[in-house]
Residue, then its C-alpha position, 0 to 999 in steps of 0.5 A: m457457520a464454518q464458512d463464517a469462521r473461515e471468512r473471519f480468519a481470512k480477514k484477520n490474516e489479510a489485515e495482519d498481512l496488510r499491517r506487515a506490508f505497511d510496516k515494511l514500507d514505513t522504514k523510519g518507523d514513524g507510522k507514516i510512509d513518506a515520498q523517500e520511503l516509497r521511492e526507496v522501495l520502488l528503487l529496490l524493485r528496479h523502478e526508477t521514479k522521479k521525486s515528483e511522481v512519487e509525491d503525486i502517488i502519495w498525494e492521491v491517497d493523502d487525505d490529511s495533506d501531510k505529504c505522507v500515507s498514514w496507516s488509516e490512509f493505507q487501509a482506505m487505499c487498499h480497500r478502494c483498490r480492492v473494490d475498483q471496477t475500472g481496471t485502472a488500479s496499479f499494484l505494488v509487490i513487496l516481500v513480507q516475511d519472504r512472501p510476496f504481498i501485492f497491493c494496489f497503490s494508485s488508481h490513476f498513476r501507473l508504476 
């Protein structure tokens, strides 16, 4: 019983952290992460990328083909990376409330 409560608490905290990470990337506040927003974060992390590279990263998880990553696509991407068994997942680290938050962004493109 206590184990179930701990697991529910951990999942709730993980979901909240995931939402904060998404909101941190969504600098325009429009509910989507576009290539410009992602590229700006990568530049802050001192990772220079071409616009086409960032567009390819987004394309991989963009299920509705709007050239952005929505909240639901972001959740699905993180779930896919969490269960990835191939060892080919790439990870991006951002700070959420001054704590590092690590999540997988792509299973095919190396950052």
